[in-house]
DRENFI-109834 format. One line per 5 residues: their letters; for each residue y, x, z of C-alpha. Coordinates in steps of 0.02 Angstrom, whole numbers. Layout:
% DRENFI-109834
A = Y,X,Z; ...;
This chain:
% DRENFI-109834
MGRKN = 2991,-120,-9814; 2837,-203,-9742; 2697,-117,-9650; 2555,-48,-9753; 2392,-53,-9656;
TNTNS = 2216,-111,-9686; 2038,-117,-9624; 1907,-244,-9581; 1726,-288,-9591; 1606,-427,-9584;
KKHPN = 1435,-362,-9542; 1362,-424,-9377; 1291,-298,-9255; 1187,-377,-9118; 1213,-314,-8943;
NSNNV = 1039,-251,-8899; 968,-146,-8760; 967,11,-8869; 1154,6,-8889; 1252,119,-8774;
GSSSS = 1439,110,-8748; 1573,164,-8629; 1751,143,-8578; 1823,23,-8454; 1940,-115,-8505;
NNNDP = 2122,-91,-8457; 2290,-135,-8529; 2341,47,-8552; 2198,98,-8665; 2270,219,-8793;
FTDAF = 2164,147,-8934; 2236,-26,-8907; 2411,44,-8886; 2399,145,-9047; 2344,-1,-9153;
SARSH = 2468,-119,-9070; 2607,1,-9121; 2547,-12,-9300; 2571,-200,-9305; 2723,-233,-9198;
QITQE = 2826,-282,-9350; 2709,-423,-9397; 2769,-580,-9311; 2666,-722,-9239; 2736,-840,-9369;
DMSSS = 2676,-732,-9513; 2494,-735,-9462; 2363,-859,-9511; 2292,-962,-9369; 2131,-859,-9365;
LAYMH = 2225,-695,-9345; 2349,-764,-9220; 2197,-805,-9115; 2153,-620,-9110; 2301,-583,-8996;
SMANI = 2208,-663,-8853; 2038,-589,-8891; 2036,-466,-8745; 1942,-589,-8635; 1839,-670,-8770;
PLSTQ = 1652,-630,-8783; 1605,-502,-8914; 1496,-626,-9007; 1645,-742,-9025; 1754,-600,-9087;
IEQIR = 1623,-552,-9217; 1616,-731,-9280; 1806,-743,-9285; 1824,-580,-9382; 1686,-631,-9501;
STLMN = 1779,-792,-9535; 1938,-695,-9567; 1848,-576,-9685; 1776,-720,-9783; 1948,-800,-9793;
IGTDC = 2021,-644,-9873; 1883,-643,-10003; 1752,-527,-9928; 1571,-556,-9978; 1496,-543,-9803;
TYNDN = 1319,-577,-9864; 1333,-429,-9981; 1390,-323,-9834; 1244,-384,-9726; 1124,-328,-9862;
DPMGD = 1206,-157,-9876; 1196,-88,-9698; 1215,94,-9750; 1336,74,-9895; 1516,27,-9930;
GDQSK = 1475,-155,-9962; 1599,-269,-10049; 1748,-167,-10107; 1831,-299,-10216; 2021,-296,-10219;
ILSSQ = 2117,-420,-10111; 2231,-498,-10241; 2324,-628,-10136; 2480,-568,-10046; 2444,-684,-9898;
KRKDA = 2265,-621,-9886; 2327,-441,-9893; 2443,-483,-9748; 2294,-550,-9650; 2195,-393,-9691;
RELYA = 2337,-281,-9633; 2344,-376,-9469; 2157,-360,-9441; 2167,-172,-9470; 2320,-155,-9360;
HGGDI = 2223,-229,-9213; 2071,-121,-9247; 1957,-270,-9270; 1829,-271,-9130; 1813,-81,-9108;
HAYLN = 1882,-86,-8931; 1773,-234,-8887; 1619,-141,-8948; 1663,3,-8831; 1691,-112,-8682;
NRAFT = 1530,-207,-8715; 1425,-50,-8740; 1377,-115,-8910; 1382,46,-9013; 1219,138,-9043;
LFAFA = 1182,296,-8946; 1218,405,-9098; 1383,317,-9136; 1435,330,-8955; 1400,518,-8954;
CIHGE = 1505,540,-9111; 1650,440,-9038; 1654,550,-8883; 1626,715,-8972; 1459,745,-8888;
YQKVT = 1402,867,-9022; 1253,931,-8922; 1183,755,-8909; 1220,725,-9093; 1125,884,-9137;
MLLSN = 978,831,-9028; 967,658,-9105; 971,730,-9280; 842,861,-9234; 726,722,-9173;
ITNRI = 722,666,-9354; 728,831,-9449; 586,903,-9345; 464,772,-9408; 520,736,-9585;
EQPWC = 500,841,-9741; 635,915,-9848; 738,868,-9944; 821,769,-9804; 943,690,-9926;
HNNEM = 801,584,-9996; 743,522,-9826; 794,345,-9776; 784,380,-9590; 910,521,-9607;
KAILE = 1022,411,-9712; 1012,273,-9583; 1074,380,-9439; 1214,459,-9542; 1275,306,-9636;
SRECS = 1236,147,-9538; 1395,44,-9520; 1441,-17,-9346; 1556,-154,-9278; 1642,-281,-9388;
MRLSP = 1747,-143,-9468; 1587,-68,-9540; 1622,109,-9483; 1507,255,-9520; 1489,392,-9388;
LLLIV = 1619,500,-9477; 1741,354,-9482; 1710,322,-9297; 1765,499,-9254; 1937,476,-9330;
SAGNS = 1959,296,-9273; 1880,261,-9103; 1863,446,-9065; 2049,471,-9093; 2088,376,-8933;
CQGVN = 1962,461,-8818; 2046,542,-8669; 1991,704,-8589; 1892,762,-8742; 1930,932,-8816;
KENHV = 1978,905,-8998; 1860,1046,-9048; 1715,939,-8989; 1758,805,-9115; 1786,934,-9252;
TTAKI = 1618,1015,-9214; 1534,844,-9218; 1610,808,-9389; 1549,976,-9454; 1373,937,-9396;
LLKHG = 1376,768,-9485; 1439,845,-9647; 1311,986,-9642; 1173,856,-9625; 1239,758,-9775;
ARPNA = 1356,625,-9707; 1460,548,-9845; 1640,613,-9829; 1710,472,-9937; 1626,324,-9852;
KDVLG = 1731,165,-9844; 1748,32,-9711; 1755,-154,-9744; 1933,-145,-9812; 1903,10,-9915;
KTVCH = 1979,129,-9788; 1915,308,-9788; 1925,451,-9664; 2090,492,-9747; 2167,321,-9710;
YGAGA = 2114,328,-9528; 2140,512,-9496; 2298,550,-9596; 2394,388,-9571; 2507,313,-9439;
VSKSM = 2405,372,-9288; 2350,541,-9354; 2329,686,-9234; 2285,869,-9253; 2101,830,-9228;
TLEVV = 2094,692,-9358; 2192,797,-9483; 2065,937,-9465; 1924,816,-9497; 2017,744,-9646;
DMCIR = 2040,918,-9718; 1852,950,-9706; 1810,783,-9786; 1932,809,-9930; 1847,974,-9970;
ATETV = 1674,898,-9951; 1720,755,-10069; 1758,879,-10209; 1571,911,-10227; 1497,751,-10155;
HLYGK = 1437,704,-10330; 1307,843,-10314; 1227,773,-10157; 1046,726,-10185; 1049,792,-10364;
DVELF = 939,924,-10445; 1027,1086,-10488; 988,1257,-10558; 1060,1411,-10474; 1150,1545,-10575;
GLKTA = 1273,1688,-10556; 1207,1741,-10385; 1206,1921,-10324; 1028,1893,-10265; 955,1897,-10440;
DFNGL = 786,1826,-10385; 871,1660,-10346; 950,1640,-10517; 857,1509,-10619; 780,1426,-10467;
KGVVG = 795,1237,-10456; 827,1135,-10301; 902,978,-10224; 1079,981,-10154; 1110,928,-9975;
GFDPD = 1252,936,-9849; 1418,1026,-9847; 1468,1169,-9732; 1657,1156,-9698; 1666,1336,-9635;
SGRRS = 1598,1418,-9792; 1629,1283,-9923; 1446,1294,-9973; 1315,1159,-9994; 1133,1170,-9946;
VYIST = 1002,1177,-10082; 819,1148,-10042; 707,1246,-10160; 532,1171,-10154; 446,1314,-10246;
IDKEV = 485,1433,-10102; 501,1297,-9969; 671,1360,-9917; 845,1292,-9885; 988,1404,-9942;
WIKPS = 1177,1381,-9936; 1259,1404,-10105; 1435,1392,-10175; 1449,1239,-10289; 1515,1354,-10426;
NMKLL = 1341,1433,-10432; 1254,1267,-10464; 1219,1188,-10633; 1183,1002,-10625; 1018,955,-10707;
LSTKN = 1013,788,-10797; 853,690,-10787; 894,577,-10935; 996,594,-11092; 1109,451,-11039;
EDSST = 1146,519,-10865; 1328,559,-10833; 1362,745,-10820; 1543,723,-10768; 1596,822,-10615;
KVTML = 1766,741,-10598; 1782,659,-10428; 1933,564,-10361; 2019,666,-10227; 1989,584,-10058;
ADIQD = 2174,563,-10020; 2197,470,-10185; 2058,343,-10154; 2136,171,-10134; 2077,40,-10012;
RLGYV = 2055,-143,-10055; 2243,-170,-10044; 2279,-21,-10156; 2346,87,-10015; 2323,273,-9991;
ALHEI = 2362,368,-9832; 2530,425,-9903; 2595,247,-9894; 2581,251,-9704; 2639,432,-9694;
VMFDK = 2805,387,-9776; 2832,234,-9667; 2793,321,-9504; 2865,493,-9544; 2702,587,-9510;
VEAAK = 2760,758,-9564; 2602,857,-9522; 2493,733,-9615; 2610,746,-9765; 2597,935,-9762;
LLLRR = 2408,925,-9766; 2395,799,-9908; 2541,857,-10015; 2552,1044,-9991; 2371,1087,-9964;
HNASV = 2280,956,-10067; 2408,899,-10197; 2388,713,-10162; 2465,599,-10292; 2634,523,-10249;
HVRDL = 2621,396,-10390; 2473,290,-10333; 2530,108,-10330; 2464,-21,-10210; 2432,-199,-10266;
DGESP = 2615,-240,-10236; 2668,-102,-10356; 2730,14,-10219; 2698,201,-10229; 2746,338,-10105;
MKMIL = 2867,404,-10235; 2950,236,-10254; 2962,216,-10066; 3078,366,-10051; 3184,333,-10206;
PFDGV = 3365,281,-10172; 3404,96,-10174; 3218,53,-10167; 3202,95,-9984; 3299,249,-9935;
KGGEI = 3194,377,-9844; 3261,552,-9822; 3203,703,-9726; 3061,826,-9741; 2932,704,-9810;
AEMIN = 3050,650,-9950; 3076,832,-9995; 2888,862,-10000; 2860,709,-10109; 2998,765,-10226;
AAARK = 2922,938,-10238; 2751,864,-10274; 2825,748,-10406; 2916,891,-10493; 2759,996,-10493;
KGAAA = 2654,858,-10568; 2787,811,-10694; 2803,992,-10751; 2615,1007,-10768; 2606,846,-10870;
RKAKK = 2744,904,-10987; 2663,1075,-11007; 2495,998,-11047; 2575,880,-11172; 2668,1022,-11255;
ESQNY = 2512,1131,-11266; 2408,991,-11339; 2543,926,-11455; 2496,919,-11638; 2613,887,-11781;
NCASC = 2566,747,-11899; 2639,691,-12063; 2736,531,-12027; 2676,460,-12191; 2493,506,-12216;
QKELS = 2457,561,-12035; 2384,727,-12091; 2377,852,-11948; 2494,997,-11979; 2514,1171,-11911;
DEEKK = 2683,1234,-11857; 2697,1330,-12021; 2645,1182,-12130; 2763,1051,-12060; 2923,1001,-12151;
TCSGC = 3055,924,-12040; 3180,791,-12092; 3349,876,-12112; 3439,719,-12053; 3362,689,-11881;
HTITY = 3264,852,-11859; 3130,748,-11773; 3007,676,-11901; 2885,793,-11990; 2799,783,-12160;
CSTEC = 2667,877,-12258; 2757,866,-12426; 2913,809,-12515; 2814,664,-12590; 2766,598,-12418;
QHLHW = 2944,618,-12358; 3014,515,-12502; 2882,380,-12479; 2910,368,-12292; 3099,361,-12315;
KQCHK = 3083,207,-12424; 2957,125,-12308; 3047,145,-12141; 3131,309,-12099; 3298,267,-12178;
HECSK = 3318,134,-12043; 3286,253,-11897; 3347,422,-11958; 3527,398,-11903; 3474,332,-11733;
LAKLR = 3362,483,-11703; 3499,600,-11760; 3620,515,-11642; 3503,545,-11497; 3486,729,-11541;
LGIRV = 3671,756,-11572; 3720,658,-11417; 3789,488,-11376; 3971,462,-11332; 3982,358,-11174;
DPAPP = 4125,281,-11078; 4139,248,-10891; 4104,74,-10824; 4246,-51,-10845; 4379,-41,-10708;
NRLNV = 4331,-212,-10639; 4155,-149,-10603; 4128,-119,-10416; 4105,66,-10383; 3940,100,-10298;
ALLSL = 3914,248,-10183; 3806,377,-10270; 3659,441,-10172; 3549,591,-10204; 3375,608,-10133;
GGKFS = 3447,736,-10014; 3548,597,-9934; 3721,650,-9995; 3843,509,-10025; 4006,502,-10121;
DVGSY = 4117,349,-10137; 4236,416,-10268; 4189,400,-10451; 4262,522,-10577; 4241,527,-10765;
RKPRG = 4284,709,-10798; 4216,883,-10826; 4138,968,-10676; 4228,1114,-10599; 4202,1276,-10697;
VGTNE = 4138,1189,-10855; 4235,1213,-11018; 4270,1091,-11159; 4115,1058,-11265; 4011,1160,-11143;
KFVIK = 3847,1079,-11095; 3803,1053,-10913; 3661,966,-10819; 3678,789,-10755; 3561,685,-10648;
VQAMS = 3524,512,-10717; 3469,374,-10598; 3422,214,-10686; 3415,40,-10614; 3398,-123,-10707;
DMIMI = 3584,-159,-10714; 3663,12,-10698; 3639,195,-10738; 3718,321,-10621; 3773,489,-10688;
YDETR = 3825,639,-10586; 3825,829,-10591; 3775,947,-10451; 3954,970,-10389; 3988,781,-10388;
TCQFQ = 4155,810,-10475; 4084,713,-10622; 4005,548,-10570; 4014,380,-10652; 3913,229,-10705;
IIPNQ = 3853,156,-10868; 3813,-30,-10874; 3720,-141,-10999; 3806,-169,-11167; 3897,-3,-11153;
PGFNE = 3863,124,-11291; 3717,235,-11242; 3648,124,-11103; 3488,75,-11193; 3453,248,-11264;
ILAET = 3480,338,-11099; 3378,208,-11005; 3234,224,-11128; 3224,413,-11108; 3236,401,-10918;
RKEPT = 3092,277,-10912; 2982,406,-10998; 3000,532,-10856; 2837,538,-10757; 2905,639,-10612;
WDGKK = 3000,497,-10528; 2912,344,-10599; 3041,326,-10737; 3182,301,-10613; 3267,470,-10628;
TFMKA = 3280,621,-10741; 3400,759,-10790; 3493,776,-10956; 3626,884,-11035; 3803,820,-11059;
SFDDS = 3974,886,-11113; 4155,831,-11127; 4245,851,-11293; 4427,899,-11316; 4479,717,-11307;
GKCII = 4403,700,-11133; 4255,593,-11186; 4081,622,-11114; 3934,653,-11231; 3757,637,-11162;
YPTTA = 3604,709,-11250; 3453,597,-11213; 3329,711,-11303; 3360,845,-11173; 3286,736,-11035;
GVKAK = 3171,827,-10917; 3146,907,-10747; 3141,1091,-10703; 3101,1178,-10540; 3281,1233,-10520;
YSW = 3341,1052,-10527; 3329,1022,-10340; 3486,920,-10307;
């Protein structure tokens, strides 16, 4: 499976006398080494001529590198003029639809663009440089120089926004992004210094979900292939901050506070405090800034048409311009600690598909790119949890409707077809009408699904394929028979793994394991039910099966589903 990386930018940053940088150029620089490791699988032949040129950029003037990267960005479809006119925003975030252009974008990100060159040429601003090196005292001082002479609310001040959000280097990195990218390679810096710096930025209102030129967020940089404990801590803070970022700069009313005098007061929401989970609120009537839990804020709408929605995409689920999320890299590079953070603590989605149709779930499924181990187990657990929640929600919200007149029915009002026990009606009249119109053609099929489908093993001339579970257990011997300890006509659980030209069936003991192929009885019905399972992208599910007294297997497609105890 190919590498999944991205990042780039096109905005020019002139090298002026106010820019301060550091770091000496040498071949062992950890930043260069880290990004080189991310791209070692991309060969010289696969790169466009402009990107191949980047391999020799170490001794090329910064101005030339900026021009070269800008050309590359324009070639992959980036509106560089738009980016130039949006110096404190995300700029052009259009998707990169061409596979070749996505490859070029991955290569640019893998090499880090001109981040290292900006460091060597002392081209970053003083504030950016302090963030990169975790100089939190200097960061505090530079911010205080502004806050001491501007009025509240700071979130409405352009000078404050400029220092917190200005994008630097061709990758268009905000100060927060610089901490988890360039700052990740700084040697001799206590990780707590970077974490403290990130906290200061967030408390002053830095956007936790800012994107670089390729749509990469703090999560992509800090919880991907080169993640470290420091970057993961910053990612965790930013994920939590993003949950309430929609409130930033908005008017709210306070309620439910123990300090009753504050209830009913109105103010403007500011930055996020990672330690307490609170956001600042500036209350003009008392000229005071207070830190309040978001649950004690009610968003005030200035117009009738203003959106009151508080649903925000979780930071780890935000896709870049190639459709990637951090989990794509986590799976490829086996970053267990990053997986624990995103999956166990923040419930990141395992079903987000990139523009090539690849999801983290699909990446660990058998025969689509086998990937075992702890990360696969975590992804499976997350998939089961989400699948169970989806089924529960569907069941709770499920309403019965008359198949004929579509009248909504209560459980007591519904009349079920005695043939298939699936279709419901409001009256005998509707049942008779619907039978004539269409149900007589589908009733027997639905009944067959409920009562079970008799299936045979694959023909003897069919090559036996080793069956593989997500746990990595193989078996080369197929057997069409009852599992050990299961009686005749006794139902047992089978796992169904569906591919385009074969369905694999096996029980937990592996004493029953066989294949069903196209044109065999039951293939289409079992495949259709498996494709409905959300847990594993329609590739796998569990069903009930039994063997009758003649030794034939009966599978019950309507029993398809996943339970927590199905862990094999």
